N, C-alpha and C positions, 0 to 999 in steps of 0.2 A: 501493499497498498505506502511505506517511503519514499520506491521509488517513481509509484505510477506517479502519482501527487510534485515530485521532484519535474519529473518529463514533461505535466500537464503547467510546472510553474514557465519550464524556459519555452513553451508551442506559446503562453501566453504573450512572455516577452517580445520573442520574437514576431507573432502577431504586431503588436502593439511598435519595432522597432520600421519593420517591416512594412508600414501604417504610416509613419512619422520622418522615416530620418531621409529621407532630401536636403537637405542643409551641405554645404561644402563644408572641406577642412576639418580636423580634429580639433574638440577643444571641451572641456572640462563642466559636467551640467548641462549634457547636449540636449539630452531629454527633460530637464527642466519641464516644461511647461506638455511635454505629453507623458512620460511618467515622473513626474519627481521623486521617485524611491526605488526608483528603479537603482539603484545600484547599493542604498541599502537594502538591498533583497537577494539583491547577489551576494553581497560580501556574507552576510549573514548564510542564506543557505548554501554557500557553498563551506563557509570554517566551519558549519554544522555536518554535511556530510565528511569535511577533513579529518571530523574532530572522535567521525563512528569508526573511519574505514582511512589514517593515516596513509597507507600506499594509494591514496588512488594521490596525492603530492604530487609525487616524481611522474608520472606520467602527466596530468598536468601543466604543469613548471612543462616540460617536453614539448606541448600546442604551441608555447610562445614559437619554438626553435623553426617553426611550423603554420608560423605563419597568424598565430593566436595569440590569446592574452587571456593570464587565472592575476588569480590575488591569494594565495597559499598563505599556509600558517610557517611566520616569521617573515621578512621582509617584507611592509608593504607602498604601495608608490601609486605615486595618482596616475588616472588612466585617462584620455583623453577617448570621445566615443566619439561618431561619424563613420568607425574605419564599416570599410565594406568588406564581402568574403571573393576570391578572385573564384571566376566562373568554370578553372582545372585544374582537377590535381589528379597526377600524377606519380606515382610512387617512385621511377624512374627521378622525378630530381631534388630527390630526400641526397642524388651521389652531390651535392652544395655539399649537405653538413656536414661540418672535420670531422674525418675519420677516429677511431678511438687512436686510431697505430700510425695516425698524423703526427711527423715531428714539426718542434720549435718554426722551422722554415714555413714548414707546407701552411702550419696554424695562425704565423703571422700574413704571409700573405692572401691564407682563407677569408683573416678578419678584416683584412685592411682594403678587400675586393667589395667590403659589402661597407665601406665606410666607417669602419667600427677600428681602433687603437690599442696598442700591445697591451693599456694597460682595461681596454675591456677583454679582449683573449684572456688573464687572465681571471680577472670578477667571475665572465662571466661560467669561468670554468669549474669553479667552486657550487654552481649551479648541479652539480657530482655528488654533495657532502649530503642529498638525499634521492633514494631510490634505489635499483637492482639492477643486474647484470647476466646472460647467459652466460653460463663458461664458452661457448662456442668464443665468446670477443674476445679473451683472453689464453687463446688452446693455445694459436705458437709462440706467445711471450712462454708460454710452460712448458711446452714441447718440442719446439721449433723451432727458433730465434732466429736461428740464422741455415736453419737449413741440413744440421748436422745433431739436432735433437739434443740440445739444447736447451740451455734458459735466458731470460730477456736479464743479463751479468745491472740493470741496473733499480732490479726488484731486491732488496731488503730481504737472505736468507730464511729467516721465522717465515716472514709473510706466504714468501712461495712454497716452504711446505704445508702451510697453513691453508692453503690454499688447492695446493696439490689432492692435499687430504679430501676436497668437496669436486675439485672438478676433477672431471679419470681424465685422461684421451676419449676422442669423443664424441666429448658430453654435450649432449642438443638440445637439455632439456632442465638442469638442473640455474636457478639463478642465486646471486652469491653480490651480497650487497658494498652499491659503490663505495662506500669508505665506513668505517668502523661502529660508527651510529648512524646511516644512513635511515634509518626510521623516522628523521627530526632534520629539519631546516636549523644548520647550525654551523657554529665559528669553526667546526675539529676537521675539513678536508682540510685544509690548508696542515697543517699539523699532521696531519698523515703523509699525506705530499715528502714534507719533507726527512719526514723519517723514511723513504722511501719506501709506502707502501701505499705510491698510486695507484688503481686500481689496473689504469690503462697506458699507451706509451705515450698519447696524450700528456695524460697528467706529469708525470713521471717528466717528459718535455719542462714540463715551465722549471726545470730547474736544470735546463744548460742557455737560460736567455740571463740575461746581469740583470733584466728590467722587471722580470716574469721573477726569475728567485729571488729576486731581492724582497717581489711584493711577498712572496711568501715564509716567503725569511719571518716576514713583521709580523704580517696574520698570525704565522704559529706561535709569535712572541709572549703576542699580546692577546692573547688568545682571541682572535678577527676584532676587534675592536673598533677598522674600520668597514667592516665589509659586508655588513648590511645595508646599510649608507651607499655605499658606492655597487651592493652589486642591485640597488633601488636605479641610481642613475642611469647605469650599463643595460640597464633592462627597458627602462625608458627611450636608451638611445636607437637601441635595438628595435623596439615596437614602431619606430619611425621608417622602419625600411620595406620601400617598396611600396605604404600601403594604399589604401582603394578609398578612397572615400565622393561623395556625393553617388554620381550616378554612377558610378565604376561600380564592377565586381555582383554583386548580388549579394542579401541577405539571407541566410539559408534557414530554410525553411521544412524540413527533412534531416534524418537522420543520418542517410546516405545519397545517394544521387548515380545513376547510371545513363552512360551518354551512349545512343547508339544510331545504327550510321546504315544507309548504304549507299552505295556507291551511285547507283541510279541519281541522291539526291545534293550528289555535286556538279549536274548538268547547270544550276541555275549561278556556281561561278561564272562559268562566264557568258552566261545571260549579260549578267550586273556587270563584268569587264567588256561588254563590249558595249553598253549602252553607254560608258566611260567615255569609252570612244569614240561614240557620235558626239561626243560632248566635244571633248577635246578633239575631233579633226577641227572643227570649222571656229575650232580661236588661237588656234597655237602658231600664227603667224609669227613669235615674234623670233628673235638671235641671240643662243649662247643658251646659257645651263642656267637658272639657278632657285636656290629655296620657294616654295609660293606665287612658282608660277603662273600658277593657272587662279591666283585672288581674286581673280575683278573678273572672272568669263564663268570658272567652275569652284569656288575659298574650299570645296568641303571635298574635294578628291581624294584627295592625302589622307583623311580621317575614312573615308570611304572606303579606300581599298585596303587603307589597311586593319579597316573596324568583319573589311570581307574577305581580308585574308585570314586574320586570328579566326576567324571563326569556323574557318574553313580546316584551318590547320589542329583546330581545340577539341573537335571532330574525327575526323581521320591522319593523326600522328606521322605516318607514314609519308605526308606530301610532301616535308618539309624538304627533304632534299632530291627531290626531282626539284624542286622551288629554286633551290638552293642553285640545282646545273644549270638553271635556264639565267640566272646570272650569266652562266662563262658562255653563255653565247649571246651573249647581246641581250639582259633583258634582267630587269631586279624584279627586288623581290622584301619583305622585310618579316627575316622566321625568327622566328624564338632563338635566344640564343645572344650574341651581339649585335645592337641595332647599330644606324650610320646616318647620317639625313643623304637623300636622293634627290638636288638639285631636279628639276623637269622640263621639259624641251626640247628631250628628244625626239626622233623620227624613226619612222620603219624605213630600212628597203627596201627599194624594189626590186633587187633577185634573191632568190631565197635557193641557190643549189648542192643539193648532198655534196656533191660534190668536196666543198672546199672546208664542209665539217674536222679532212686531215689536219690542215692549220692548229688545230687542237690537242694539244701534248698529247701522249695513246697513255696504257697503263700498262705497257712495255718500255715506256721511254728511258734510259741513262741518264745520266749525270751529265753529260757532257752535251745530248741535246735538248732538254728539259732548258741546260740555264741561257742557249742560245735561243726558243721558243718561248719564251718569256725576254729576255733581250729585245727580238724582235721588235716585239710593243708595247718598250718602252719598261718596261719590271726590270727591278734587281730580282739582285740571287734571294734575298729574306722575301720579298713576293712571293717568289718559289716556293719558299720553306714552307710560308702563311699560310697561301694559300689553296694548295695539296692537304693543310689543316684542313679543308672544308670536306675531307673524305673522313669528318670522324661522324659519319650521320651519311644513313641511306646503304639500299645494297647495291653487288654486282650479281650477274651469273656467273654460273661455270664455269662458260666454257671461260672464261674476262685470261683464267688462269692456268685453262689444260695446257697449257706449256709450262707452263711452270713445279706441275705437278709430275708430272706426265715425261714428258720429253723437251726440257730444256735444251740438250747442244744438238737434239736426234740418236740419244742414245738408248733412248727411255730413263733417261734421268730429273731426279727435283736440283728446283737451284736449291744450292750450296747454301745461299745470302737465305733463305728462310733457316725457321728455331724448326729439329725434328719434331716436337710436341703439336710444334705448330703442324707441319706439314701432313702429321697422324690424323690431327682434327679436322685439315681442311677435303682429306681422301677419304675420309667416314661422311663425311656432308658431298661430293666432289665425285661421280666415276667417269670415268676416260669415255667422250665422247659428250656426256649428260649438254643439252643444252636446257634448258627448260629450268633447274635449281636455282633459286637464290641463295646469299651468302651476308650476312651482314658487311661492311669495308670492315669496320676496327670492330671491339666487343664490344660495344654500346653506342650503336650501327645506330637507336632507336631517338636519340639525345644525343644536341648540338652540347659536346663538353669538351674540356679538355686530355682526354684517357688518346686521342690518337697516339702524339709525341710518344707516349711511354708505351703503348702496342710498336710504333716503331724500332723506340731502341734496343728494344726484348725482340729484335730481329722478329716483328709480329704483324709485320705492313703486307696486303693485299697485295698490291700488287707492287711491279720490279722497281715502276714511279717510286713509289713509294721507301724501298728499301735502299733504289738509287740517294736517298738523300743524306748517306750514312758516307759516302763514300765521295763529301768533296768535308770540306773544312769547317767554309762560313754553313753552310748548312745541316752540318754534324750537329755543330758548337749547339745549334738551337734547336735542335731537337733531344737534343743528351738537355737545354739550359732548362726546358718548356717542362722537359720528365720528370726531371728533380726538384721542377717550383710549382708543379697540377698547372703548368699551365696562368702563370700569377698574371703576365703578361699577353697569350694568344688573341686573348679577344681584344684590346684594343688593337692592336698587332690588326687583329682580320679587317675590322673596320678603315684602317685606313687605306689595305689591298684593296678589298672590298672595291672603295670611294676609288681608291685609284685607275684601275683596272674598269668602274664602271663609263670610266673618259675615254679609252679605246677608241675613236673609226664613229665616236660620234656625228649625228645627223640634226641638225637646226636651219630653225629657218624654213624659208621655199622645199629647201633641201629634204629626199624622200618623203616620206609621207604615213600616216598614223589610217593603221590596216586595220578594218571590219572587225575582221578575224588573225587576232593571233599569227592561224598558220598557214594563212593565204592572200595572199598577192589584189589589193585592190585591181 
């Protein structure tokens, strides 16, 4: 009955929010006119259930790291209201969260990419003072840290013995506390970390940086005298990352949401874009490229294209890779991942020959050929290695790598530049003369992320053109740098190179035409 009452309360609050939250921006007392007691009700209800089920505290705290907010027993902070939920929720996006195995360089890079400081990093890590984790999250630390069945030497030996008594190899069900007082939000976390009893590698990593180590030591010695206040400040700061307000997003009305789509439903995208092209055709007589090119004749065209594209990508994420590839064929897109401003005013050519696609780099190209092709388009060696990162998303047919797997030098052999385990994996999916099966270009091919360089560095680049990046001093150095820093500079570099590539051979003014149908000349 209590749970039913709680759910009813949630739905009541959501209903009120849905009806009245049309303002813009965040502020305290957002609902003072429409539901003046909402903050007190939420605070009291949450505190009530946390007091009866303390184990709920950790999951609720984790929710904030997934773009939600909570008020739990421990430090409290003012939460400006008016935020809205996003309309897309993909498990793959959780990869942008710091890994429990992250080192200090990776952690600093990930937090910096979200506008958070080194202090925010060490403070928010203190959230590990409450909650549990599965033994599988620390199995490598305990039983195979360097691949030699050893233990992470940064862990206190007595703590290792204690953990091993609870977590056996291949244990995927047992849960353990994140710190020694994991049922309460307190200041003990830093004491445990200083004693080399941080559960995760990311906890131990805090001792490997001058600033984070100093904070750990200070909080451990003062029993966290400043921790609660610091945690409040950092949580408020993190709560402002990518916030949707006003009419952006939506208010959640149900506990779960499933999106179903049919490929046939994608047809309206073509029709919508055709309509845009018809409008553009009548007015695009200016010369040169610039932002807001159509601000007088079709002021909402950029928003319409962005919204329409985002709509269909959310329903069919597999479209992201083909749309990205379109830019390499002289079109432009805004895909999920890095975003960049696209000056408008470009026109379509009146000639379209399949034979001209030979100027695109071949998947079998070596580094000399790649450098030559990119240079012929005014693109640098850096542009080459950065734009190759577009292979982080999408699929390819097995036929594209058949020679690499089964007849590399014409003697029935395999490309020796490929990792042997990767070869075995590919051969299990791609048989000789297989022209229908598709495989991911990298190991996380459904999302635009920074994993591409990690795979290339491990000799797991799918194409010869990917592996070729290791055969040049400059491109190899970039691959290594991004692999080690988890692509800390990749998104910004990719934006710059895409903008640069988007200016190649552009037709403007009266040159070319605005096609009524993308695939056909007028």
